[in-house]
C-alpha positions as CSV (number, residue, x, y, z in Angstrom):
1,X,-5.9,-2.7,-5.5
2,X,-2.4,-3.6,-4.3
3,X,-1.6,-6.6,-2.1
4,X,1.6,-5.9,-0.1
5,X,2.0,-9.3,1.4
6,X,4.8,-11.8,0.8
7,X,4.6,-14.4,-2.0
8,X,4.1,-17.1,0.7
9,X,1.1,-15.2,2.1
10,X,-0.4,-14.6,-1.3
11,X,-0.1,-18.3,-2.2
12,X,-2.7,-18.9,0.6
13,X,-5.2,-16.7,-1.2
14,X,-5.7,-13.2,-2.5
15,X,-8.3,-10.8,-3.9
16,X,-8.6,-11.6,-7.6
17,X,-8.2,-8.1,-9.0
18,X,-5.1,-7.3,-6.9
19,X,-1.6,-6.6,-8.1
20,X,1.3,-7.5,-5.9
21,X,4.3,-5.8,-4.4
22,X,6.0,-7.3,-1.3
23,X,6.4,-4.6,1.3
24,X,9.5,-6.3,2.7
25,X,11.4,-6.2,-0.7
26,X,14.1,-3.6,-0.8
27,X,12.6,-2.1,-4.0
28,X,9.0,-2.1,-2.7
29,X,8.4,1.5,-3.7
30,X,9.6,1.1,-7.2
31,X,7.6,-2.2,-7.6
32,X,4.4,-0.6,-6.3
33,X,4.8,2.6,-8.5
34,X,5.2,0.4,-11.6
35,X,2.1,-1.6,-10.8
36,X,-0.4,1.2,-10.0
37,X,-2.0,4.0,-11.9
38,X,-0.8,7.1,-10.0
39,X,-3.8,9.1,-11.2
40,X,-6.3,6.8,-9.4
41,X,-7.0,6.0,-5.8
42,X,-5.2,2.8,-4.8
43,X,-6.6,0.3,-2.3
44,X,-4.0,-1.4,-0.2
45,X,-4.1,-4.5,1.9
46,X,-1.9,-7.0,3.8
47,X,-2.8,-9.7,6.2
48,X,-4.4,-7.7,8.9
49,X,-3.9,-4.0,8.0
50,X,-0.7,-3.1,9.8
51,X,1.8,-3.5,7.0
52,X,-0.5,-1.9,4.5
53,X,-0.8,1.1,6.8
54,X,3.0,1.5,6.6
55,X,2.9,1.0,2.8
56,X,0.2,3.7,2.5
57,X,2.5,6.2,4.1
58,X,5.3,5.4,1.7
59,X,3.0,5.7,-1.3
60,X,1.3,8.9,0.0
61,X,4.8,10.4,0.2
62,X,5.1,9.7,-3.6
63,X,1.8,11.5,-4.2
64,X,-0.4,8.5,-4.5
65,X,-4.0,8.7,-3.2
66,X,-4.3,5.6,-1.0
67,X,-7.0,3.9,1.0
68,X,-6.0,1.1,3.4
69,X,-8.4,-1.8,3.6
70,X,-9.1,-2.1,7.3
71,X,-8.5,-5.6,8.7
72,X,-6.6,-6.7,5.6
73,X,-7.1,-9.9,3.7
74,X,-8.0,-11.7,6.9
75,X,-11.1,-9.6,7.4
76,X,-12.0,-9.5,3.7
77,X,-11.8,-13.3,3.5
78,X,-14.0,-13.6,6.6
79,X,-16.6,-11.3,5.1
80,X,-16.5,-12.8,1.6
81,X,-16.3,-16.5,2.2
């Protein structure tokens, strides 16, 4: 699972098993590729799902199998708290 939000956003809460790569960083792709196992399906999330949709396209272009978590952290938090 990869959280693509900013450090400020992750400070407000995150899914425990997530790794982090800020989509807005210039080296996002390199960060993300270092943190994920490219042989496995990667679940992505951001705050609401828009940014992770864009991140999914970037990672899919690198050959990563990606699933975007619909509704992002906001929806996950609502359903799990």
